[in-house]
C-alpha positions as a printed NumPy array, in Angstrom:
array([[ 28.539, -22.451,  11.458],
       [ 32.292, -23.011,  11.241],
       [ 33.574, -25.516,   8.684],
       [ 37.022, -27.034,   9.035],
       [ 38.934, -28.272,   5.995],
       [ 42.291, -29.745,   6.961],
       [ 45.122, -30.108,   4.503],
       [ 45.464, -33.879,   4.743],
       [ 41.73 , -34.404,   4.135],
       [ 41.793, -32.688,   0.737],
       [ 41.651, -34.584,  -2.515],
       [ 44.998, -35.412,  -4.08 ],
       [ 45.93 , -35.982,  -7.698],
       [ 49.392, -37.012,  -8.883],
       [ 50.11 , -37.073, -12.601],
       [ 53.862, -37.459, -12.947],
       [ 54.838, -33.803, -13.274],
       [ 51.906, -32.56 , -11.151],
       [ 51.142, -32.941,  -7.446],
       [ 47.825, -31.257,  -6.705],
       [ 45.696, -30.914,  -3.581],
       [ 42.023, -30.059,  -4.107],
       [ 40.054, -28.281,  -1.386],
       [ 36.846, -28.79 ,  -3.386],
       [ 35.738, -31.347,  -5.986],
       [ 37.711, -30.887,  -9.19 ],
       [ 38.528, -33.08 , -12.181],
       [ 38.869, -36.718, -11.155],
       [ 38.417, -35.854,  -7.457],
       [ 34.739, -35.816,  -6.531],
       [ 33.199, -35.497,  -3.089],
       [ 29.565, -34.319,  -2.943],
       [ 30.243, -32.861,   0.509],
       [ 32.876, -30.532,  -0.962],
       [ 31.465, -28.878,  -4.077],
       [ 32.512, -25.37 ,  -3.085],
       [ 31.742, -22.719,  -0.515],
       [ 29.23 , -20.186,  -1.75 ],
       [ 30.597, -18.749,  -4.995],
       [ 34.104, -20.029,  -4.132],
       [ 34.36 , -23.09 ,  -6.338],
       [ 38.025, -24.167,  -6.514],
       [ 41.189, -23.874,  -4.452],
       [ 43.852, -26.134,  -5.91 ],
       [ 47.35 , -26.219,  -4.44 ],
       [ 49.604, -27.255,  -7.309],
       [ 53.256, -28.205,  -7.48 ],
       [ 54.572, -28.505, -11.034],
       [ 57.906, -30.03 , -12.054],
       [ 60.488, -27.936, -13.923],
       [ 59.557, -27.273, -17.545],
       [ 56.154, -28.967, -17.239],
       [ 52.641, -27.573, -17.122],
       [ 49.103, -27.386, -18.41 ],
       [ 48.735, -27.403, -22.193],
       [ 46.233, -24.961, -23.784],
       [ 42.694, -25.653, -22.605],
       [ 39.424, -23.755, -22.548],
       [ 37.206, -22.299, -19.811],
       [ 34.063, -20.169, -19.756],
       [ 32.144, -18.198, -17.132],
       [ 34.63 , -18.495, -14.306],
       [ 36.868, -16.006, -12.488],
       [ 40.317, -17.612, -12.26 ],
       [ 42.997, -16.362,  -9.863],
       [ 46.562, -17.658,  -9.664],
       [ 48.671, -16.96 ,  -6.566],
       [ 52.303, -18.083,  -6.705],
       [ 53.992, -19.196,  -3.487],
       [ 57.411, -20.091,  -4.901],
       [ 59.002, -20.291,  -8.334],
       [ 57.542, -18.772, -11.467],
       [ 54.407, -19.626, -13.467],
       [ 54.333, -18.733, -17.176],
       [ 50.858, -17.863, -18.453],
       [ 49.444, -17.277, -21.935],
       [ 45.835, -16.902, -23.052],
       [ 43.722, -16.071, -26.064],
       [ 42.933, -12.553, -24.791],
       [ 46.576, -11.642, -25.366],
       [ 47.341, -11.82 , -21.663],
       [ 50.625, -13.392, -20.707],
       [ 53.681, -13.217, -18.52 ],
       [ 55.414, -14.93 , -15.643],
       [ 53.734, -14.816, -12.249],
       [ 56.152, -14.562,  -9.323],
       [ 55.675, -14.939,  -5.548],
       [ 53.53 , -12.15 ,  -4.154],
       [ 51.672, -11.619,  -7.427],
       [ 47.988, -12.373,  -7.954],
       [ 46.924, -12.906, -11.551],
       [ 43.279, -12.594, -12.623],
       [ 41.699, -14.052, -15.747],
       [ 37.972, -13.72 , -16.319],
       [ 37.028, -16.498, -18.733],
       [ 33.806, -14.763, -19.744],
       [ 32.184, -16.23 , -22.843],
       [ 35.265, -18.387, -23.424],
       [ 39.045, -18.232, -23.273],
       [ 41.898, -20.635, -23.969],
       [ 44.949, -20.522, -21.743],
       [ 48.037, -22.457, -20.676],
       [ 50.279, -22.434, -17.623],
       [ 53.791, -23.819, -17.439],
       [ 56.595, -23.806, -14.948],
       [ 58.801, -20.935, -16.108],
       [ 61.937, -22.712, -14.856],
       [ 63.721, -25.729, -16.327],
       [ 65.423, -26.474, -13.012],
       [ 63.133, -25.464, -10.118],
       [ 59.545, -26.492,  -9.258],
       [ 56.703, -23.984,  -9.03 ],
       [ 54.206, -23.97 ,  -6.166],
       [ 50.981, -22.022,  -6.53 ],
       [ 47.288, -21.804,  -5.719],
       [ 44.673, -21.688,  -8.451],
       [ 41.356, -20.268,  -7.296],
       [ 38.031, -20.236,  -9.134],
       [ 35.103, -17.983,  -8.276],
       [ 31.725, -18.211,  -9.982],
       [ 30.944, -14.808, -11.566],
       [ 27.851, -12.674, -11.061],
       [ 27.31 , -12.375, -14.827],
       [ 27.459, -14.771, -17.753],
       [ 29.167, -14.574, -21.132],
       [ 30.989, -11.321, -20.455],
       [ 34.009, -10.251, -22.467],
       [ 37.103, -12.18 , -21.319],
       [ 39.624, -10.088, -19.393],
       [ 43.059, -10.364, -17.795],
       [ 45.182,  -8.484, -15.252],
       [ 48.494,  -9.112, -13.538],
       [ 49.421,  -6.228, -11.236],
       [ 52.826,  -5.901,  -9.628],
       [ 53.696,  -7.969,  -6.596],
       [ 52.432,  -6.714,  -3.252],
       [ 54.899,  -6.681,  -0.396],
       [ 53.31 ,  -8.297,   2.628],
       [ 53.192,  -6.132,   5.752],
       [ 53.236,  -8.051,   8.99 ],
       [ 49.764,  -8.187,  10.512],
       [ 48.093,  -6.076,   7.794],
       [ 45.304,  -7.272,   5.515],
       [ 46.013,  -6.202,   1.923],
       [ 43.102,  -6.065,  -0.517],
       [ 44.031,  -8.052,  -3.633],
       [ 40.68 ,  -8.341,  -5.459],
       [ 37.258,  -6.69 ,  -5.24 ],
       [ 34.064,  -6.468,  -7.266],
       [ 34.929,  -4.736, -10.546],
       [ 38.028,  -3.319,  -8.826],
       [ 36.106,  -0.366,  -7.388],
       [ 37.7  ,  -0.762,  -3.948],
       [ 41.109,  -1.853,  -5.219],
       [ 42.873,  -4.975,  -6.389],
       [ 42.05 ,  -6.883,  -9.53 ],
       [ 38.489,  -6.308, -10.829],
       [ 36.887,  -9.659, -10.091],
       [ 33.339, -10.021, -11.441],
       [ 31.67 , -11.054,  -8.211],
       [ 30.801,  -9.483,  -4.852],
       [ 34.022, -10.808,  -3.318],
       [ 36.88 ,  -9.199,  -1.468],
       [ 40.111, -11.17 ,  -1.326],
       [ 42.857, -10.155,   1.089],
       [ 46.345, -11.477,   1.734],
       [ 47.918, -11.339,   5.169],
       [ 51.402, -12.005,   6.501],
       [ 51.781, -13.101,  10.128],
       [ 55.146, -13.479,  11.834],
       [ 55.352, -15.43 ,  15.065],
       [ 53.442, -13.584,  17.771],
       [ 51.9  , -11.034,  15.402],
       [ 48.132, -10.675,  15.645],
       [ 45.419,  -9.49 ,  13.285],
       [ 41.669,  -9.191,  13.786],
       [ 38.719,  -9.532,  11.438],
       [ 35.047,  -8.879,  12.109],
       [ 32.484, -11.48 ,  11.053],
       [ 29.012, -10.45 ,   9.917],
       [ 26.108, -12.893,   9.73 ],
       [ 25.123, -11.52 ,   6.299],
       [ 28.404, -12.63 ,   4.704],
       [ 30.395, -15.842,   4.277],
       [ 34.143, -16.073,   4.889],
       [ 36.912, -18.476,   3.959],
       [ 40.315, -18.495,   5.662],
       [ 43.05 , -20.324,   3.731],
       [ 46.52 , -20.839,   5.173],
       [ 48.778, -20.829,   2.128],
       [ 52.068, -21.169,   4.   ],
       [ 53.194, -21.271,   7.61 ],
       [ 51.32 , -21.82 ,  10.851],
       [ 48.755, -19.697,  12.674],
       [ 46.135, -19.826,  15.381],
       [ 42.566, -18.703,  14.657],
       [ 40.751, -17.959,  17.926],
       [ 43.109, -20.489,  19.499],
       [ 42.61 , -23.165,  16.83 ],
       [ 45.943, -24.254,  15.299],
       [ 46.072, -24.215,  11.483],
       [ 48.953, -25.424,   9.325],
       [ 49.751, -24.759,   5.667],
       [ 46.891, -26.036,   3.523],
       [ 44.324, -25.902,   6.339],
       [ 41.211, -23.762,   6.018],
       [ 38.156, -22.575,   7.907],
       [ 34.809, -21.513,   6.47 ],
       [ 32.396, -19.237,   8.333],
       [ 28.678, -19.008,   7.505],
       [ 26.048, -17.196,   9.565],
       [ 28.692, -16.253,  12.123],
       [ 29.212, -12.932,  13.873],
       [ 31.842, -11.599,  16.215],
       [ 35.59 , -11.223,  15.916],
       [ 38.267, -13.565,  14.637],
       [ 41.721, -13.248,  16.171],
       [ 44.594, -14.55 ,  14.067],
       [ 48.065, -15.077,  15.538],
       [ 51.259, -16.148,  13.784],
       [ 52.691, -19.186,  15.549],
       [ 55.334, -20.654,  13.238],
       [ 59.051, -20.108,  12.745],
       [ 58.444, -18.459,   9.359],
       [ 56.004, -15.74 ,   8.308],
       [ 52.619, -17.275,   7.546],
       [ 50.92 , -16.407,   4.258],
       [ 47.129, -16.273,   4.674],
       [ 44.273, -15.587,   2.244],
       [ 40.96 , -14.207,   3.475],
       [ 37.844, -14.393,   1.281],
       [ 34.862, -12.158,   2.097],
       [ 31.973, -13.691,   0.132],
       [ 28.282, -13.066,  -0.532],
       [ 25.653, -15.407,   0.863],
       [ 24.253, -17.456,  -1.994],
       [ 21.308, -19.833,  -2.077]])
């Protein structure tokens, strides 16, 4: 089964300083048809005005990833984690048994554009944790592992049987990925334009794959380098 989630069909919330697109139900946006994809629970595309942001608030039992597309995102949390996330960086915060955090635009003059991603963990009430490794330089046509279960295969040590890759695709560049029927996959176009087995996808578009096998061919088809995220997920009941 292949699920298509187009950018314009996502939920949208505007709150003055915030313009947010929700791939799945979140906050005031609720659609019972879009409650998540396996253990992937949230992909919010947020644009935050200069100097504005999310005041301290609390989460528990969720793996939270922030991926900045442009600008800078200032983060602080009750684990002692903090810093400014820049384009190319993937920040991980495991809320565990409970953590309070805030995120603000680090600039007083420029907006920040980022994705916030939530993954349901494979354990409950663990010790909260935080990591913000250095930015990864995208290599054209190469999948780069950014997160894996407990970090044993590289990337941040997410507490779930998930592998998250980033991929850059210039116009005409191709990359291939094998699909296995015992896994679920989510393809998210963060920026740019690509084709996936001939299907055109723009920034914000996504495809989900469940009980699929074979090969997926991705081709860059825009004037700028496309920024793509690839989630390799466990099958959940």
